[in-house]
Each structure stands twice: as C-alpha cells, then as structure tokens.
One Martini backbone bead per residue (centre of mass of N, CA, C, O) as a GRO file, in nm:
protein
  112
    1MET     BB    1   4.164  -2.057 -16.654
    2ASN     BB    2   4.086  -1.767 -16.573
    3ASP     BB    3   4.175  -1.586 -16.305
    4LEU     BB    4   3.903  -1.449 -16.251
    5ALA     BB    5   3.724  -1.715 -16.267
    6SER     BB    6   3.871  -1.831 -15.992
    7LYS     BB    7   3.737  -1.628 -15.836
    8ARG     BB    8   3.579  -1.454 -15.565
    9CYS     BB    9   3.346  -1.285 -15.431
   10VAL     BB   10   3.301  -0.996 -15.234
   11PRO     BB   11   3.156  -0.835 -15.012
   12CYS     BB   12   2.949  -0.529 -15.082
   13GLU     BB   13   2.862  -0.219 -14.889
   14GLY     BB   14   3.071  -0.028 -14.935
   15GLY     BB   15   3.335   0.208 -14.860
   16ILE     BB   16   3.451   0.182 -15.146
   17PRO     BB   17   3.605   0.235 -15.424
   18ALA     BB   18   3.589   0.262 -15.732
   19LEU     BB   19   3.708   0.203 -16.012
   20THR     BB   20   3.903   0.321 -16.224
   21ALA     BB   21   3.947   0.362 -16.551
   22ALA     BB   22   4.226   0.226 -16.556
   23GLU     BB   23   4.147  -0.028 -16.395
   24ALA     BB   24   3.922  -0.119 -16.587
   25ARG     BB   25   4.098  -0.153 -16.840
   26THR     BB   26   4.276  -0.373 -16.718
   27GLN     BB   27   4.043  -0.579 -16.664
   28MET     BB   28   3.944  -0.610 -16.961
   29ALA     BB   29   4.185  -0.795 -17.061
   30ALA     BB   30   4.044  -1.064 -16.919
   31LEU     BB   31   3.832  -1.041 -17.131
   32SER     BB   32   3.638  -1.062 -17.367
   33ALA     BB   33   3.594  -0.854 -17.647
   34GLU     BB   34   3.269  -0.821 -17.607
   35TRP     BB   35   3.329  -0.643 -17.391
   36THR     BB   36   3.218  -0.327 -17.255
   37LEU     BB   37   3.307  -0.002 -17.175
   38ALA     BB   38   3.197   0.255 -17.050
   39SER     BB   39   3.265   0.588 -17.090
   40ASP     BB   40   3.256   0.620 -16.756
   41ALA     BB   41   3.354   0.342 -16.616
   42ARG     BB   42   3.071   0.209 -16.456
   43SER     BB   43   3.045  -0.024 -16.683
   44ILE     BB   44   2.953  -0.344 -16.819
   45ARG     BB   45   2.901  -0.511 -17.146
   46ARG     BB   46   2.691  -0.775 -17.307
   47GLU     BB   47   2.602  -0.957 -17.601
   48PHE     BB   48   2.388  -1.235 -17.658
   49LYS     BB   49   2.347  -1.498 -17.897
   50PHE     BB   50   2.076  -1.706 -18.021
   51LEU     BB   51   1.868  -1.940 -18.179
   52ASP     BB   52   1.674  -1.946 -17.914
   53PHE     BB   53   1.487  -1.949 -17.632
   54TYR     BB   54   1.603  -2.195 -17.491
   55ARG     BB   55   1.903  -2.105 -17.500
   56THR     BB   56   1.865  -1.842 -17.359
   57MET     BB   57   1.746  -1.959 -17.089
   58SER     BB   58   1.983  -2.140 -17.022
   59PHE     BB   59   2.181  -1.912 -16.987
   60VAL     BB   60   2.028  -1.750 -16.773
   61ASN     BB   61   2.032  -1.977 -16.561
   62ALA     BB   62   2.340  -1.995 -16.538
   63LEU     BB   63   2.380  -1.699 -16.460
   64ALA     BB   64   2.203  -1.712 -16.204
   65HIS     BB   65   2.385  -1.905 -16.055
   66ILE     BB   66   2.629  -1.726 -16.036
   67ALA     BB   67   2.490  -1.490 -15.891
   68ASN     BB   68   2.411  -1.656 -15.641
   69VAL     BB   69   2.688  -1.760 -15.551
   70GLU     BB   70   2.821  -1.456 -15.558
   71ASP     BB   71   2.625  -1.224 -15.483
   72HIS     BB   72   2.609  -1.104 -15.797
   73HIS     BB   73   2.410  -0.876 -15.995
   74PRO     BB   74   2.274  -0.826 -16.291
   75ASP     BB   75   2.165  -0.667 -16.567
   76LEU     BB   76   1.882  -0.759 -16.774
   77GLU     BB   77   1.816  -0.846 -17.121
   78VAL     BB   78   1.540  -1.035 -17.260
   79GLY     BB   79   1.494  -1.251 -17.542
   80TYR     BB   80   1.448  -1.482 -17.768
   81ASN     BB   81   1.787  -1.440 -17.888
   82TYR     BB   82   1.876  -1.269 -17.618
   83CYS     BB   83   2.141  -1.123 -17.398
   84ARG     BB   84   2.181  -0.852 -17.177
   85VAL     BB   85   2.472  -0.750 -16.996
   86ARG     BB   86   2.508  -0.570 -16.677
   87TYR     BB   87   2.776  -0.431 -16.488
   88ASN     BB   88   2.765  -0.320 -16.143
   89THR     BB   89   2.830  -0.151 -15.830
   90HIS     BB   90   2.607   0.003 -15.645
   91ALA     BB   91   2.765   0.054 -15.366
   92VAL     BB   92   3.004   0.226 -15.547
   93GLY     BB   93   2.914   0.359 -15.828
   94GLY     BB   94   3.048   0.111 -15.999
   95LEU     BB   95   3.334  -0.066 -16.021
   96SER     BB   96   3.436  -0.397 -15.948
   97GLN     BB   97   3.582  -0.698 -15.930
   98ASN     BB   98   3.315  -0.856 -15.933
   99ASP     BB   99   3.233  -0.789 -16.224
  100PHE     BB  100   3.478  -0.940 -16.357
  101ILE     BB  101   3.435  -1.215 -16.240
  102CYS     BB  102   3.152  -1.266 -16.360
  103ALA     BB  103   3.226  -1.222 -16.655
  104ALA     BB  104   3.437  -1.453 -16.666
  105ARG     BB  105   3.233  -1.677 -16.592
  106ILE     BB  106   3.054  -1.635 -16.839
  107ASP     BB  107   3.264  -1.696 -17.052
  108GLN     BB  108   3.291  -1.999 -16.960
  109LEU     BB  109   3.013  -2.103 -17.054
  110LEU     BB  110   3.091  -2.096 -17.372
  111LEU     BB  111   3.314  -2.340 -17.343
  112LYS     BB  112   3.103  -2.591 -17.276
   0.00000   0.00000   0.00000
C-alpha cells in the first residue's frame, strides 16, 4: 500500500497554510499518473471511466465511504460512465495533505 493511502486525514478548520506549488508537486509523485495538478496548484483532479452506470455508481459509493470515514469530501461530476473527482481543502484555500491522502485511497480502490 502506498504510504499516503495508509495515513489518515486530520481535521482542518483553516489557520494553516495551503501546500505550496513545490510541495504539491512533491505529493503528486505518490499518486497515480492520472491525477493532474491544477495550473495554480490549488486542486488536483482525475477522471475515471467505467463500462456502465452500475459500475460508475459502485465506484462513487466506495468513494463516498472514504470521504465519510476521512471526513474530507471531494467535488464530483458523475455521468453514465464517468466520474470526475476534484480535491482541494476549502478551509485553507488550496491543497492540504488530506487531499493527497484521499486521492491515494481512491487509487487503491481500483486495485481491488
């Protein structure tokens, strides 16, 4: 298991700085190559493709479980055979390690 995927999110109510662009790029190395860092380094995103609606919703439900357990929630766009996931930490106005932990845990879903 990836080191990030084995970590747990920590509550974040703000008051800490967002990751710098350099820190975000370093964290990106721990994720699958399909994740992209926004040009302003304030969010990460990935698009997942599926064969049908059932598989898409199964993935979304598994992702929702991770979000609930970690109390860290992505923005989602969901359609018949796709799910677009975007993470950022609203309380810090950019990225935190929580975003990368959740992304790494989502990557693990596809290995099962």
